[in-house]
LOKE-627958 format. One line per 4 residues: number of its first residue (from 1); for each residue x, y, z of C-alpha. Coordinates in pm, 1 decimal, m for minus. Layout:
NUM = X Y Z  ...
REM end
This chain:
1 = 214.5 866.4 m2295.5  587.4 816.0 m2240.6  765.7 490.9 m2167.4  1073.4 510.3 m1946.4
5 = 1342.7 257.7 m1867.9  1520.2 452.1 m1594.0  1811.1 288.0 m1415.9  1705.1 131.4 m1086.8
9 = 1919.9 143.5 m775.4  1879.4 m158.0 m548.8  1848.8 m20.3 m194.8  1777.1 m359.9 m36.9
13 = 1831.7 m675.0 m240.3  1584.8 m955.5 m295.7  1540.3 m1113.5 43.2  1163.9 m1061.5 83.5
17 = 888.8 m1296.1 m24.3  624.3 m1024.3 m53.3  755.8 m676.4 29.6  468.0 m425.7 32.5
21 = 313.9 m118.8 192.1  600.5 126.3 134.2  529.2 464.6 297.5  733.2 774.9 386.4
25 = 697.3 890.6 748.4  910.2 1180.5 874.4  1268.2 1093.9 776.9  1223.0 724.4 711.0
29 = 1079.2 478.4 462.8  867.7 203.9 621.5  759.4 m120.2 453.5  650.0 m474.3 535.9
33 = 715.0 m830.4 426.3  354.1 m948.0 435.7  375.1 m1323.9 469.6  652.7 m1323.7 730.4
37 = 474.6 m1056.7 937.2  779.2 m827.5 950.1  798.6 m447.1 964.7  1110.8 m258.7 849.5
41 = 1239.9 95.9 822.4  1511.4 261.3 614.6  1646.7 588.0 753.3  1691.3 866.0 499.0
45 = 2052.5 929.6 407.7  2188.9 615.6 573.6  2474.1 463.5 374.7  2466.3 178.5 312.9
49 = 2086.7 152.1 313.6  2052.7 m103.5 590.3  1696.8 m190.9 692.9  1610.1 m207.5 1060.7
53 = 1349.2 m461.5 1166.8  1093.4 m291.7 1390.9  861.7 m585.7 1458.5  789.1 m945.6 1365.9
57 = 439.0 m1086.5 1410.3  302.0 m1438.2 1408.2  36.6 m1330.8 1153.3  68.0 m1170.3 808.3
61 = 125.3 m793.7 814.7  m28.0 m597.3 526.2  54.4 m234.3 610.0  95.3 11.8 895.6
65 = 53.1 380.3 976.6  193.3 560.9 1281.2  m41.3 647.6 1564.8  m34.8 1025.0 1604.8
69 = 123.7 1159.9 1924.1  226.4 807.2 2029.9  582.1 748.5 1903.8  668.4 388.5 1833.2
73 = 306.4 271.4 1811.0  146.8 173.9 1479.9  m199.0 90.1 1357.7  m167.9 m226.7 1152.4
77 = m366.6 m423.3 897.2  m259.3 m763.6 1027.8  m388.5 m1117.9 1029.9  m766.7 m1106.5 1014.2
81 = m815.9 m750.7 1135.9  m692.6 m415.5 1260.7  m466.0 m383.8 1564.9  m242.6 m139.8 1747.5
85 = 117.7 m254.6 1734.0  299.0 m132.2 2045.3  672.1 m60.3 2076.9  728.9 m397.3 2248.7
89 = 578.8 m580.6 1949.2  245.0 m668.6 2111.0  m84.9 m646.5 1922.1  m390.6 m481.9 2077.5
93 = m678.9 m584.8 1853.2  m943.9 m328.2 1759.9  m1145.0 m580.8 1557.4  m1093.5 m897.2 1352.0
97 = m1370.0 m879.4 1089.9  m1212.3 m1137.8 863.3  m1267.9 m1399.4 1135.3  m1634.3 m1373.6 1039.7
101 = m1595.9 m1444.3 667.6  m1694.9 m1775.8 502.6  m1346.5 m1846.6 358.9  m1002.4 m1811.9 522.5
105 = m892.8 m1452.0 461.2  m635.9 m1193.9 566.0  m585.4 m819.8 568.0  m385.0 m668.5 286.5
109 = m271.0 m313.7 199.9  m374.5 m8.5 402.2  m312.1 363.8 454.7  m417.2 654.3 675.8
113 = m606.9 937.9 510.7  m543.5 1312.9 563.5  m826.2 1326.6 820.2  m649.7 1065.0 1033.0
117 = m861.8 757.5 959.4  m706.1 422.8 861.5  m830.1 231.8 556.7  m733.1 m126.5 472.3
121 = m844.5 m398.5 233.3  m871.1 m774.4 263.5  m857.2 m1084.1 45.8  m920.9 m1457.6 64.6
125 = m607.2 m1671.3 80.1  m726.7 m1868.1 m221.9  m835.0 m1558.6 m413.8  m1207.0 m1638.7 m394.5
129 = m1390.5 m1395.1 m619.8  m1578.3 m1126.9 m427.2  m1448.8 m1230.8 m83.5  m1247.5 m912.7 m20.5
133 = m1360.9 m597.2 156.7  m1244.8 m245.2 235.4  m1251.6 m131.5 600.5  m1222.7 209.3 765.2
137 = m1097.4 252.2 1122.5  m1240.7 570.5 1269.1  m1084.4 796.2 1534.2  m1250.9 615.5 1824.2
141 = m1124.9 275.9 1704.0  m1440.9 137.2 1544.5  m1373.5 m71.8 1233.9  m1638.6 m25.3 963.5
145 = m1681.9 m230.1 645.0  m1710.9 30.5 369.5  m1713.1 m185.6 54.6  m1751.0 m556.8 m7.4
149 = m1760.0 m778.2 m316.2  m1395.1 m708.2 m397.0  m1146.6 m985.7 m465.8  m800.6 m849.5 m374.7
153 = m842.3 m501.0 m224.5  m516.0 m316.7 m268.7  m345.4 19.0 m256.1  m583.9 270.7 m101.9
157 = m440.6 609.6 m201.7  m576.0 956.4 m119.6  m545.2 1301.0 m270.6  m392.9 1562.2 m39.0
161 = m731.4 1713.5 46.7  m872.3 1373.1 142.4  m1174.0 1402.4 m87.2  m1072.6 1134.1 m337.3
165 = m963.3 776.6 m271.6  m827.0 537.4 m530.7  m864.2 163.5 m468.3  m735.3 m127.8 m675.2
169 = m914.5 m458.1 m711.0  m603.7 m639.9 m827.5  m758.3 m964.3 m948.6  m1028.2 m776.7 m1140.8
173 = m773.3 m549.6 m1310.8  m967.9 m244.5 m1200.3  m879.9 84.5 m1032.2  m1177.2 244.4 m859.2
177 = m1219.6 609.3 m759.1  m1435.8 707.3 m464.4  m1544.9 1050.0 m341.8  m1498.5 1079.9 34.1
181 = m1654.1 1319.1 284.4  m1348.1 1425.2 489.0  m1561.4 1512.0 790.8  m1742.1 1178.2 825.3
185 = m1530.3 940.8 618.0  m1842.6 831.4 430.0  m1829.9 766.5 57.0  m2028.2 1011.0 m153.9
189 = m2207.9 774.7 m388.9  m2068.5 447.1 m516.9  m1720.1 388.2 m655.8  m1658.4 466.4 m1021.9
193 = m1417.4 288.7 m1252.4  m1108.1 504.5 m1300.3  m911.6 254.3 m1513.1  m967.6 m98.0 m1638.8
197 = m656.4 m299.2 m1723.3  m617.9 m593.4 m1959.1  m428.1 m908.8 m1866.0  m138.5 m789.9 m2082.2
201 = m119.3 m467.1 m1880.2  m62.3 m652.7 m1553.0  m264.2 m615.5 m1233.3  m287.3 m291.7 m1031.7
205 = m131.3 m323.4 m686.6  1.9 m54.4 m450.0  m64.7 310.7 m537.1  20.7 665.5 m434.0
209 = m75.7 1019.3 m536.5  202.5 1265.6 m619.5  239.1 1638.8 m554.3  74.4 1712.7 m891.1
213 = m232.2 1503.7 m801.4  m141.4 1222.7 m1042.6  m176.1 855.4 m950.6  116.9 611.2 m954.3
217 = 34.8 238.9 m971.8  256.5 m68.4 m927.4  163.5 m320.5 m1198.7  196.7 m676.5 m1062.0
221 = 297.3 m924.0 m1331.5  400.8 m656.3 m1581.6  730.5 m529.2 m1437.1  605.4 m173.0 m1460.6
225 = 478.9 133.7 m1274.2  215.7 354.5 m1436.2  139.1 723.8 m1379.4  m212.8 849.7 m1452.3
229 = m352.3 1201.7 m1482.8  m660.4 1267.1 m1263.9  m871.7 1261.6 m1582.4  m766.4 898.9 m1642.3
233 = m504.6 955.9 m1912.4  m197.5 731.9 m1891.6  97.3 970.7 m1873.6  396.9 745.9 m1817.1
237 = 500.9 383.1 m1791.8  820.4 311.3 m1599.0  992.5 m23.6 m1653.5  1081.2 m211.4 m1333.8
241 = 1349.4 m487.3 m1346.3  1129.3 m733.2 m1156.5  800.8 m890.1 m1269.9  603.8 m817.0 m951.6
245 = 628.0 m457.0 m825.1  395.1 m427.0 m526.7  400.6 m72.4 m385.3  512.0 276.3 m484.6
249 = 624.9 566.4 m265.8  749.1 909.1 m372.8  1005.5 1084.6 m155.6  857.4 1415.6 m32.4
253 = 1184.8 1611.7 m53.1  1370.9 1441.6 m334.8  1284.3 1325.0 m684.8  1291.3 954.5 m606.3
257 = 1037.4 677.8 m649.1  1074.1 384.1 m408.8  928.4 53.4 m524.9  890.9 m273.8 m335.5
261 = 883.8 m601.2 m528.3  803.1 m966.9 m460.0  980.2 m1300.1 m501.9  643.5 m1473.1 m460.4
265 = 546.2 m1646.8 m783.7  879.3 m1578.5 m957.8  1040.0 m1905.6 m1079.7  1398.4 m1775.2 m1094.6
269 = 1416.6 m1460.2 m882.5  1712.1 m1222.6 m901.0  1824.3 m959.7 m649.7  1559.4 m721.0 m783.7
273 = 1269.9 m953.0 m694.5  1175.8 m919.8 m329.1  1373.6 m595.4 m313.0  1341.1 m223.5 m246.6
277 = 1430.9 m25.3 m558.7  1486.8 346.3 m617.7  1423.3 536.8 m943.8  1487.6 900.5 m1038.9
281 = 1160.7 1074.5 m1131.8  1049.8 1429.1 m1210.4  796.3 1476.7 m929.4  779.3 1449.9 m552.2
285 = 529.0 1297.9 m315.7  384.9 1394.9 20.8  457.0 1235.6 360.7  216.5 959.8 456.4
289 = m48.0 1037.4 718.4  m93.1 914.3 1075.9  m396.8 754.6 1236.5  m532.8 1005.2 1484.8
293 = m728.8 780.9 1713.9  m775.6 680.2 2072.1  m495.1 568.2 2301.0
REM end
């Protein structure tokens, strides 16, 4: 295992309470500020890197994916459920499953898989143990609860063939690995533990899989990003100049790692907390996928 303290470039300074959900779509980097319900994009090659606000909601916004063949429309893990976010900023709800939970809860991180389904996790506002779930939104718009008993469901990340999904339960310090049937979206057997982290390691948050099939994990509370081999070996630890990195995204055409961070819970935040950071790395990623569903 190697430990790296690469120099970080601050693309957007620390103005976000809880920046998250960083994904690369086409020629732009898209991310959210969860608690303020805002969606942003950074266009590749723009200098200076000035974010453009695409939407602001009156509910928390956990993550988005583009809706295939419908430019400007997103599928969103927002508020208590899954919605289509239209170009005029309106929400068309597909379902609000977290309205039916016993404690106040919200949607959290989410991602589309290579087969065009959208997966998103949830959590209780007060962090109630076992109150979180993982949901799958199928092509026809039905929202299905796939796993429950989680606490803070975070960072769904898929291999390029769509047969393996990684899922973090942040509060439990656990990264799970699930086998997925790409045709049906069903899990093949129960989740297995891929990695179990100690309190000193930090808590696993947003994740992504690189072009070499290795898993990158933002480590909340540890100021670090970890890279794991598919066999579970820790290959690299990258130091992040902010205590709460929240999501990781690898540029598909350049050797850059983009990391969002949070000001939330930081007593004396600097410009690197609540920021978008860029690091040079030795591997590339793949573009994020779209939800291929009904419109």
